[in-house]
C-alpha positions in Angstrom: 59.6 25.6 181.4 62.8 23.5 181.0 65.6 25.7 182.4 68.2 23.4 181.0 67.1 24.3 177.4 68.1 27.9 178.1 71.3 27.4 180.0 73.3 30.4 178.7 75.8 29.4 176.1 76.9 33.0 176.2 79.6 32.7 178.9 81.7 35.3 177.1 78.9 37.8 177.1 78.2 37.3 180.8 81.9 37.5 181.7 82.3 40.7 179.8 79.2 42.2 181.5 80.6 41.3 184.9 83.8 43.2 184.0 81.8 46.2 182.6 83.0 45.4 179.0 81.1 45.0 175.8 81.6 41.6 174.1 83.5 41.3 170.9 80.9 41.7 168.1 81.8 38.6 166.1 82.1 36.4 169.2 78.8 37.8 170.4 77.0 37.1 167.1 78.4 33.5 167.2 77.3 33.1 170.8 73.7 34.1 170.0 73.6 31.9 166.9 74.8 28.9 169.1 72.1 29.6 171.6 69.4 29.8 168.9 70.6 26.5 167.3 70.5 24.7 170.6 67.1 26.0 171.4 65.7 25.0 168.0 67.2 21.5 168.4 65.8 21.1 171.9 62.3 22.3 170.9 62.2 20.0 167.9 63.0 17.1 170.1 60.6 17.9 173.0 57.6 19.8 171.6 57.2 19.5 167.8 56.0 15.9 167.9 53.3 16.5 170.6 50.0 15.3 169.2 47.5 15.4 172.0 46.6 16.7 175.4 43.5 15.2 177.0 42.4 16.3 180.5 41.2 13.5 182.7 37.9 13.6 184.5 37.6 12.0 188.0 37.0 8.3 187.6 37.3 6.2 184.5 38.5 7.7 181.2 38.6 5.5 178.1 41.5 5.7 175.7 42.0 4.7 172.0 41.6 6.1 168.5 37.8 5.9 168.4 36.1 9.3 168.6 34.1 8.5 171.7 37.1 8.0 173.9 38.0 10.7 176.5 41.7 10.2 175.6 41.6 10.4 171.8 44.8 8.8 170.4 46.1 8.9 166.8 44.6 6.7 164.1 47.5 4.2 164.2 46.4 3.1 167.7 43.5 0.6 168.1 40.0 1.9 168.7 40.1 0.9 172.4 43.3 0.2 174.4 42.1 0.6 178.0 41.1 3.0 180.7 42.8 5.7 182.8 41.3 6.1 186.2 41.9 9.4 188.1 41.5 9.3 191.9 42.5 12.6 193.6 45.8 13.2 191.7 46.7 9.5 191.2 46.3 7.9 187.8 46.0 4.2 187.1 46.0 2.6 183.6 44.1 -0.7 183.0 44.7 -2.2 179.6 42.0 -3.8 177.5 42.7 -7.5 177.0 45.1 -7.9 174.1 45.9 -4.2 173.7 49.5 -3.8 172.4 50.5 -1.3 175.1 54.0 -1.4 176.5 55.8 0.3 179.4 59.6 0.4 179.3 59.6 -2.2 176.5 57.4 -4.7 178.4 53.7 -5.5 177.6 51.2 -4.0 180.0 48.9 -6.9 180.9 47.5 -5.6 184.3 46.5 -2.3 185.9 49.5 -0.1 186.7 49.9 3.1 188.7 51.6 5.8 186.6 54.2 8.5 187.6 53.4 11.9 186.1 55.9 14.3 184.6 55.7 16.8 187.4 58.3 15.2 189.7 62.0 14.6 189.7 61.7 11.2 188.1 60.7 10.7 184.5 57.0 10.0 183.8 55.9 6.5 183.0 55.7 6.5 179.2 53.2 4.1 177.7 53.6 3.2 174.0 51.6 1.7 171.2 53.9 1.2 168.2 55.6 4.6 167.7 52.9 6.6 169.6 53.8 7.5 173.2 51.6 8.9 176.0 52.0 9.7 179.6 50.4 11.6 182.6 51.1 15.3 182.4 50.9 17.5 185.4 49.1 20.8 184.6 48.5 22.8 187.8 45.9 20.9 189.8 44.8 18.9 186.9 46.0 15.7 185.3 46.1 15.1 181.5 47.4 12.5 179.1 50.0 14.0 176.7 50.7 12.3 173.4 53.7 12.2 171.2 53.4 11.1 167.5 56.3 11.7 165.1 53.8 11.4 162.2 51.2 13.8 163.7 50.0 16.8 161.8 52.1 19.3 163.9 55.3 17.3 163.3 54.6 16.8 159.6 53.7 20.5 158.9 56.1 22.2 161.3 57.4 25.4 159.6 60.5 26.0 161.7 61.7 29.2 163.5 62.1 32.8 162.4 64.3 35.3 164.2 64.9 39.0 164.2 68.4 40.0 163.1 70.9 40.0 166.0 71.2 43.5 167.3 73.5 44.3 170.4 71.2 47.2 171.4 68.8 44.6 172.7 71.3 43.3 175.2 70.9 45.3 178.4 72.3 45.1 181.9 69.7 45.2 184.6 69.9 45.8 188.4 68.2 43.3 190.7 65.9 44.9 193.3 65.1 42.3 196.0 61.7 41.9 197.6 61.7 41.8 201.5 61.3 38.0 201.2 61.0 35.4 198.4 57.4 34.4 197.8 55.4 31.9 195.8 53.0 33.3 193.2 50.4 31.7 191.0 51.0 32.3 187.3 48.1 31.6 184.8 48.6 29.1 182.1 47.2 29.3 178.6 45.0 26.3 179.4 43.3 28.1 182.3 45.4 26.3 185.0 47.9 27.9 187.3 51.5 27.1 187.9 53.4 28.0 191.1 56.7 29.9 190.8 59.1 31.5 193.2 59.9 35.1 192.8 62.4 37.2 194.7 62.2 40.7 193.3 62.4 42.9 190.2 65.0 43.6 187.6 65.3 47.3 186.5 67.0 48.4 183.3 66.9 51.3 180.9 65.9 50.9 177.3 65.4 53.7 174.7 65.2 56.3 177.5 62.7 54.3 179.5 63.2 52.8 182.9 61.6 49.3 182.8 61.0 46.9 185.6 60.3 43.2 185.0 59.6 40.4 187.5 61.6 37.2 187.0 60.8 33.8 188.4 63.7 32.0 190.1 64.1 28.6 188.7 67.2 27.8 190.8 69.7 29.9 192.8 70.7 33.0 190.8 68.8 31.9 187.7 66.0 34.1 186.4 63.2 33.2 184.1 61.2 36.0 182.4 57.7 35.6 180.9 56.8 38.8 179.0 54.9 40.5 176.3 55.9 43.8 174.6 54.8 46.2 171.9 55.5 43.6 169.2 53.2 40.9 170.7 50.4 40.0 168.4 52.1 41.7 165.6 55.8 40.8 164.8 56.0 38.3 167.7 53.7 35.7 169.3 50.7 37.3 171.1 50.6 35.3 174.4 54.2 35.6 175.6 57.9 35.1 175.0 60.5 33.7 177.4 64.0 34.8 178.4 66.5 33.5 180.9 69.4 35.3 182.6 71.8 34.8 185.5 72.2 37.0 188.6 75.8 38.0 188.8 77.7 38.6 192.1 77.5 42.4 191.8 73.7 42.3 191.8 73.3 42.8 188.0 72.0 40.5 185.3 72.3 40.6 181.5 69.0 40.5 179.6 69.8 39.6 176.0 66.5 39.9 174.2 68.2 38.5 171.1 67.8 35.2 173.0 64.1 35.7 173.7 62.0 32.9 172.3 58.5 31.7 171.8 56.7 29.2 174.1 55.8 25.9 172.4 52.1 26.9 172.4 53.0 29.3 169.6 53.0 26.4 167.2 51.6 23.4 169.1 48.2 23.5 170.8 49.0 20.5 173.0 51.2 22.5 175.4 50.6 24.3 178.7 52.5 27.6 178.6 52.5 30.2 181.3 51.4 33.8 180.7 53.2 37.0 181.9 52.6 38.6 185.3 51.3 42.2 185.2 54.8 43.7 185.6 56.0 42.0 182.5 53.4 43.3 180.0 55.7 45.9 178.4 54.6 48.6 176.0 58.0 49.2 174.4 58.8 47.3 171.2 61.4 44.6 171.6 62.3 43.9 167.9 64.7 41.1 168.9 64.6 37.3 169.5 62.1 35.0 167.9 59.4 36.3 165.6 55.8 34.9 165.5 55.5 31.4 164.2 55.2 31.5 160.4 53.4 28.3 159.8 49.7 27.2 160.1 48.7 26.6 163.8 47.1 23.2 164.1 43.9 23.3 166.2 43.2 20.5 168.7 40.5 18.0 167.8 38.6 19.1 170.9 39.1 21.9 173.4 40.5 20.4 176.7 
């Protein structure tokens, strides 16, 4: 998920680790607080207002606010606005005559083929008033994802809760390369699978235990960890937490669990979060990073 959200603000910490030094405590605390503030702002912008995720069946899928539509849009949208047609992985939208649907600010008056959000280019985002919806790439399936700033998740969002910052949860790991990089299938909370590249394991010592975790490589020398630990389902979210780190020139990497955070599925059911590989299901308690979501979890109107 969105590597740019977790670009390390902590350059002082990384530089200190590369030199074998501990970061200045106050500078370190401020660094982690900056990271958390940026993360919260990015997640509010990208995930809090999601208000629907409707998986498409092959062929025609009607859309609108009426309950009998396959793509069930918020009440502010007309009862019927048109049809999404899925053929292989391609999705076409055909508007109902007079439906107030726009694309890039222009009325949609004829059938249009839509780019999904799985490529380098932005997805084609359709809008009706303030409600936006687009084709979401979820493994081998296609869905329509909906954003509504007035939706229940957005209106009732309870914010973020973090463990106190504790330097003991900032550890230096050693990268152990696999013979060759490889692609693996990672299960998603929706039942789909996402394909990631992995190149090896990271080994570190914590509370007298030697621990190995498998990162995904999101770009050269950038690691993405999906993990659970002894707090999962108790103090922290049960399904997973995420953490990023950089591979340093000396073959080490700083894992700062004070920057571990919840996936968006911890508070929003209209998301498609990955689950941890077997190596990353830790038994040790990591009392650091983000705690479990404190608010009420909104349930989707129907199971995708």
